[in-house]
C-alpha positions in Angstrom: 91.5 97.1 65.0 90.9 100.9 65.2 91.3 102.4 68.8 87.9 103.3 69.3 87.0 99.5 68.8 89.5 98.4 71.9 88.4 98.3 75.2 90.3 98.4 78.2 90.8 95.2 80.0 88.9 94.4 83.1 90.8 94.9 86.3 90.1 93.0 89.6 88.4 94.7 92.1 90.5 93.4 94.8 94.3 92.8 95.6 94.9 89.0 94.4 95.8 87.8 97.9 93.1 89.7 99.5 92.7 92.8 101.7 90.7 91.5 104.5 91.6 91.2 108.0 92.7 87.8 108.1 95.3 88.7 105.2 96.5 91.9 107.0 97.2 89.7 110.1 99.0 87.2 108.1 101.2 90.0 106.9 102.0 91.6 110.0 102.8 88.3 111.4 105.0 87.7 108.5 106.7 91.1 109.1 107.3 90.5 112.8 109.4 87.3 112.1 111.3 89.1 109.0 111.7 92.5 110.6 115.1 92.2 112.5 116.8 90.4 109.7 115.5 92.8 106.7 116.6 95.5 108.9 119.8 94.3 109.5 120.4 93.5 105.7 119.6 97.3 105.1 122.1 98.2 107.7 124.9 95.9 106.3 123.9 97.5 102.7 124.5 100.8 104.1 120.9 102.2 103.8 120.8 105.6 105.9 118.2 108.4 106.4 119.9 110.3 103.4 118.9 107.6 101.0 115.8 107.4 99.0 113.5 104.3 99.4 111.1 102.7 96.7 108.3 100.6 98.1 106.9 98.9 95.3 104.4 96.3 95.3 105.8 95.1 98.6 102.2 94.5 100.3 100.6 97.1 103.0 103.9 99.1 103.7 105.0 97.5 106.7 108.8 97.5 105.9 108.3 100.8 105.1 106.7 101.9 108.5 109.7 100.1 109.8 112.1 102.3 108.1 110.4 105.4 109.0 110.3 104.5 112.4 114.3 103.8 112.6 115.3 106.9 110.3 112.7 109.5 110.8 109.9 110.6 108.5 112.3 112.8 106.5 113.8 109.8 104.8 112.6 110.4 101.2 110.3 107.4 100.0 
């Protein structure tokens, strides 16, 4: 099929799990339950302020906010 005949696939207008207030509250609750364990795992792995972090497809960025709070805003993200 010629390139001119192809159309781009339609993309959803909203994040599949939702971006409404209830979903944000659910993710914040989940984050509060797992934050200490996750930060402990990052410490055990040797993560420090001199390392780069890629937060890709991880929700609204709550863990990244926790890492910035711990290591400062100069942690390359």
